[in-house]
C-alpha positions in Angstrom: 111.8 -75.1 89.2 108.5 -77.1 89.8 106.8 -75.2 87.1 109.5 -75.9 84.8 109.4 -79.8 85.6 105.3 -79.5 85.1 105.7 -78.0 81.8 108.3 -80.3 80.7 105.9 -83.1 81.8 103.1 -81.7 79.9 105.2 -81.0 76.9 106.3 -84.8 76.8 102.6 -85.9 77.1 101.6 -83.4 74.4 104.6 -84.8 71.9 103.4 -88.4 72.8 100.0 -87.4 71.7 100.7 -85.3 68.7 103.4 -88.0 67.4 100.1 -90.3 67.0 98.7 -87.7 64.5 100.5 -89.2 61.4 99.6 -92.7 62.3 95.9 -91.8 62.7 95.9 -90.1 59.3 97.4 -93.1 57.9 94.7 -95.3 59.2 92.2 -92.8 58.3 93.5 -93.0 54.7 93.1 -96.8 54.5 89.4 -96.7 55.8 88.9 -93.7 53.3 90.1 -95.8 50.3 87.8 -98.6 51.5 84.8 -96.2 51.9 85.5 -95.0 48.2 85.8 -98.3 46.8 82.5 -99.5 48.5 80.8 -96.3 47.4 82.0 -96.5 43.7 80.8 -100.3 43.7 77.4 -99.2 44.8 77.1 -96.4 42.3 78.3 -98.3 39.4 75.6 -101.1 40.1 72.9 -98.5 40.0 74.3 -96.8 37.1 74.5 -100.2 35.2 70.8 -100.7 36.3 70.0 -97.4 35.0 71.6 -97.8 31.5 69.7 -101.0 31.1 66.7 -98.5 30.9 68.4 -95.9 28.8 68.9 -93.7 31.8 72.1 -91.7 33.0 72.9 -91.9 36.5 71.6 -88.5 37.4 68.3 -89.4 35.4 67.9 -92.6 37.4 68.4 -90.9 40.6 65.9 -88.2 39.6 63.4 -90.7 38.6 63.8 -92.6 42.1 63.3 -89.0 43.9 60.2 -88.3 41.8 58.6 -91.3 42.6 55.3 -91.3 44.5 56.4 -94.3 46.9 58.2 -92.9 50.0 60.4 -95.8 50.0 61.8 -95.4 46.6 62.1 -91.6 47.2 64.3 -92.3 50.1 66.5 -94.7 48.1 66.7 -92.0 45.3 67.9 -89.6 48.2 70.3 -92.0 49.5 71.9 -92.6 46.4 72.3 -88.9 45.6 73.8 -88.4 48.9 76.3 -91.6 48.1 77.3 -89.9 44.8 78.1 -86.6 46.6 80.0 -88.4 49.3 81.9 -90.5 46.8 83.1 -87.3 45.0 84.1 -85.6 48.3 85.8 -88.6 49.6 87.5 -89.4 46.1 88.9 -85.9 46.0 90.3 -86.0 49.5 92.0 -89.2 48.4 93.5 -87.6 45.6 94.4 -84.7 47.8 96.4 -87.3 50.0 98.2 -88.6 47.0 100.2 -85.8 46.2 100.7 -84.4 49.8 103.8 -84.1 51.9 103.9 -84.8 55.7 102.1 -81.4 56.6 99.8 -81.6 53.4 98.5 -84.9 54.9 97.2 -83.0 57.9 95.7 -80.3 55.7 94.1 -82.8 53.5 92.8 -84.7 56.5 91.2 -81.5 58.0 89.9 -80.1 54.8 88.1 -82.9 53.7 87.4 -84.7 57.2 84.6 -87.3 57.0 83.2 -88.0 60.5 82.0 -91.6 59.7 85.5 -92.5 58.3 87.3 -90.8 61.0 84.9 -92.7 63.7 85.7 -95.9 62.1 89.5 -95.2 62.1 89.3 -94.1 65.9 87.4 -97.3 66.8 90.3 -99.5 65.6 93.3 -97.0 65.8 96.4 -98.6 67.0 99.3 -96.3 68.4 102.5 -96.5 66.7 106.1 -95.4 67.4 106.7 -92.4 65.1 109.7 -93.2 63.3 108.9 -90.9 60.3 110.0 -87.5 59.6 106.3 -86.7 60.2 106.2 -88.3 63.3 109.1 -86.6 64.6 108.0 -83.3 63.6 104.4 -83.9 65.2 106.0 -84.9 68.5 108.2 -81.8 68.2 105.1 -79.6 67.7 103.4 -81.3 70.4 106.3 -80.7 72.9 106.5 -77.0 71.8 102.8 -76.6 72.2 102.5 -78.5 75.4 105.6 -77.0 77.1 105.1 -73.5 75.9 101.3 -73.4 76.6 102.1 -74.7 80.2 104.7 -72.0 80.6 102.5 -69.3 79.3 99.6 -70.2 81.7 102.0 -70.7 84.6 103.7 -67.3 83.9 101.2 -64.9 85.8 101.2 -67.2 88.9 105.0 -67.2 89.0 105.2 -63.6 89.0 102.7 -63.0 91.5 104.7 -65.6 93.8 108.0 -63.7 93.2 106.4 -60.3 94.0 104.8 -61.9 97.3 108.4 -63.3 98.3 109.9 -60.0 97.5 107.5 -58.2 99.6 108.0 -60.6 102.5 111.8 -60.2 102.3 111.4 -56.5 102.5 
């Protein structure tokens, strides 16, 4: 009886924690959009500068990376990394657009960016889950918490029953 109550308490705690997943993903998406916008602005500014010198974006970055000055080379490496990150984050942003509730979690995990997630976590505000995704996440959390606790506790309950039966006999 105590094990069931404990498992139910763990299940409820897991339900509360899991129910926050859709809200965290929503806040992550907002920060993702801001990161993509800022990267696009930086890249567009450099692209305009490169065009003034009759260079493509890639050629301009290549010229920076081939420069003898270490500071200029590092700037070229940084710009190349920004271009790659912008492409990756933009692809994740597009994946979010057409995704349903479960697809959002998949898009989040598949394109996870630690910097964006860290920023979202730093300002994360828990919210009451009133969406279908929130309720589904809470239900999954309860099942995982309750079921997991019952699975872990099952061997101990069997041993205790055997000891009681042996003592009674």
